[in-house]
N, C-alpha and C positions, 0 to 999 in steps of 0.2 A: 401579505400580512396575514392570511389565515395559516399559512405553513408555519410563520414565525411564532404563532400565538400556542402553538402546540410544542415549541421547542423551549430549551432553558432559556431565562430572560437574560443572564449574565453575557451572552454573546449573540444577542439579537441583533444589535447594532452592526457588530463586527460582518454577520452574515447578510444583512441587509446591504451593507456597502460593497460586499464580496459580489453579492448578486448582480448589484448594478454595473460592476467593473467588468465582470464577465459578460453580462447581457450588451453591452455597449460594443463590445468586440464580437459578437456573435455573427454578426453578418445577417442579421434578420432571422436567424434560426429561433424557433419558439422554445423556451424551457418547458420542461415536463417533470413530473416525479418520476423516478426510475426505481424499479424494485419495491421492496417492502422496508427499507431500512432508512427511508428518508432522504433519499437523494435527490437533488434536482440537476438535470442533465441537458445539453444542448447537443444537438447534431445526432448523428448513428455512425459507429465505427463499422458497421458492417456485421458485428457479432451481437447485435441487439443489447449494444450498450451505447454510452455516450461518447462523444469526443472530451468533452469538457465538464466536469461534475462538481458540485458542491454540497455539503451538509452542515448542518447545526448541531453540532455536540456539547455537551455539558462542560468539554475541554477547550471547545474554540471553535470558529467557524473553520471547515476544512474544505481545500481545494483538490482535486483528483485531473491529474494528466499524466501522460505516458512517463515512465520511467527516464528515458534517454533524453527528455526534455528536461527535467530536472537535475540531470546529474551534472553537466558543465557547471551548473550553480552549487555544486555539494558544500563547499566551504561558506558560501553565505547562508545556506539552507539548511544545514546540518542540525542546528538546534530545533529547527521547525519541520523536519520530515519524520511523519509517524508511520511511514512505510514505503516502499519502493515508489509508489506513485501517489503519494499524499502529502500535502503540506499544511500545518496547522497555523491560523493566525488568530491572533487575539484582537487584532485591528488591522486595519488595511495598510497604516503606517510601519508595522511590523516588518515589512521587507520592503526594500527600494521599490518605489512604482514603476521605475523602468524595467526591473528585473521582472517584476510581476507582469508587466505588459507584455515583455518578449516569451515569457512562458505561454501566457494566454493566447497570445497571437500564432505562436507556432503550431500550437494544440487544434487550432482552427484552420489549419491548412485543409484543403479538399480530402475527404476520406480516404480515396483509393491512394493518393500521394503520400498522405501522412502515415499511413499503416504500413504503406511497402517501406517506407525510409526507416520506420520504427523497428518493423521486424528486421531489418538487416542490421540497424545499430543494435539491437538486443544481442543477436548472434555474435557479431563483430566483438562487442564487450564481452561477451561470455566466454569467446575463444580465446581472448587476452588474458584471462585469469588464470592465476596458479592455484594448486592445492594449498590449503591452509597449512603453515608448518606446525603450529602449535595452538590447540584449542586453549590451553592453561593461558597461552599470552593472550590471545583473544578476549578471555575473559577477564584478564587483569585490568583490562581498561573499561570495564563495564560495573556499573553499581552491584556492591555484593548482594542487594535483595534479590537480583535475578539469577544469581548465579546457578543455584539448584535446578531450578526449572530449564534454564538454557541448557545444562549438561544433560538432563534428562532426555530433552528433546532431541537434542544433538547425538546422544548415543542411540536412540531409537531409530533415527533415520539413518544414520551412518551402518547400524547393524543391518539394515533392510538394502541398502544401496551397495555395502561392502568395499567402498572406498571413500578416501578423505574428501570434506568439503573444499569448494572453491570460494576463495575470499573476494567477492565482489566489490566490496568498498569495507571500510573500518566496521561497520554495522552488519551489513549483509552477507549470508552463506549460503552459497548454492551448491545442491547434491546433484550429480547425475547430469547428464545431457539427453534433451529430446531430439527429434529429427530435425527439428528447425534451429537447433544450436543453442536454444536456451536451456536452462536450469529444467530439472524434473521438480524439484522442489525447492523453496527457500525458508529461511528462518534469519531472524535478527534478535539479539538482545539489546533492548532499549532501555533508557531511564523508567519508562512508564510500563514495560512489562516485556514479554517473549512474544515476538511476532512469528505467526506461522503463515506463509502464503500459500494459498490453494486457490480454489475456485468458489465463487457464490453459489453455484448449485450444490456443491458437497456441503457447504456449511448450512445451506437453507434445510439441508435434510436433517438437521439437528438443532432446528432452531426452537424446539421445545426445551432444549438443555442451554442454548446459547443465548445471552442475554444480548440486547442492541449495544449496550455500552462496551462488549467484549470484542465488536467489531468495527474497526477503524478503516474499512474499506469494503469494497464488493467481495473480496476474497481474501482477505486480512484478519485472522483470529489473534486477539491478544491475551496471553497468558500470563495473569499476575502471580499466580502461583500454579504449582503442577495439579493440586487437587482440586482446582475449579471445574474441571471435567473429569469423569470418569475416565481411566488409562484406556479402556478399550474403546471410549470414543475417539481420544485423541489418536489413537493407532488407526482406527478406521479412516480418519481424515487423511492422515499420511498414506494408508495403503491406497486409497482411491485417488489420491493425487499422485501418486507414482505410477499408477495405471494408465492413467489417462494420456 
């Protein structure tokens, strides 16, 4: 309740419901606050992060689990996903409870088993994706208000990678490939803005400029407009992400 008292009132009930829903399935794992962005997490993924996380935001109660767990339900969750690993709920009933139960339960598999499976799944999914045929066609299905920012970010990343993006799904574009088979960097044009997927550590280094409301996850930055940050800051985030 002390945590909720510091969060937007509109979605406190939804966050409270989500907290109890996840906690009931956590197998005795104690919830804890993680990072400095208001996340509550259960378990440890072996990389100093959680297995399942939630966060109360002005836009809703957010649930964080690995993307391969969410992907099979993409048709059901498409309007609720704000990133690869994030689902936004205005209330628990927003998503079928059986689906939500399956998502959370899968995320609470033993850490070693889950991460091994997830890593393999990420690589397999990335390997099966084709290069984007047309960025103009990709943009045509997105709200016009995000077109300018999406194009500038796309041009910046493509210019540095030197090759076309991969279409991970109807929203997410991946660029380049890491040694583990996953993309070096990802972006997505969504109704709420253009998402840039990087790492929490890189974003933390620019916390003096990046507002909490611009982060929809540990390593996800939402750009509502290109001028939101100095271009050299966006470029630094991109360069450092590609170098990881």
